[in-house]
C-alpha positions, 0 to 999 in steps of 0.5 A: 613642069609645074601644074596648078589646079584650081576651081574646087569647092562645095556644091550641092547634088546635081550642081556643076563645077569647072576645074582648071589646070594651068601648065608652065615650064618645059611642057613641049614634051607633054603629050597627055593631060589627065584628071584623077581623084582620090576620095578619103580612104580610097586609092587615087583613080583616073577620071579623064584624060586628053591627048595633044590631038584631042582624043579623050578617055573617061572613067565609066562613072563620069561618062555623060557627066564630065567633060575634059577639054584643053586650051593649047594657047593658054596651056590649060586643061579643064574638067567640066563636071555636071550632075555632081553626086556625093560620091564625086567628093574627092581631091582632084589632081591634074597630071601631065604625062611625058613619054619621050625621051623617058616616061615622066608623070607630073602631078599638081597639087589637088583641089578639093571638091565636096558635093553635099547631099 
């Protein structure tokens, strides 16, 4: 399984960005996709996840501002980020989760989001 994330960049406070994560390879067992982020000097943290059935989960700090979605036909997961704040500045990573026959987490390379004040 390979993941390619893109869409990061520099944006002003209050602006928007959309991140994309394209999956390829043996993805039939992937059941959850997620976005995570890591700010300088901080641990990586969950931003949002979406299941194959479309159930979503968000970190409290992005609720109402970010939206995760997926396009099954394109094997792509998106993260629409609105009302961006300087504290959203981080490297954003996508992750694909497989539970069967054993749990595996696949990570893509990150994409940098910088929000200027």
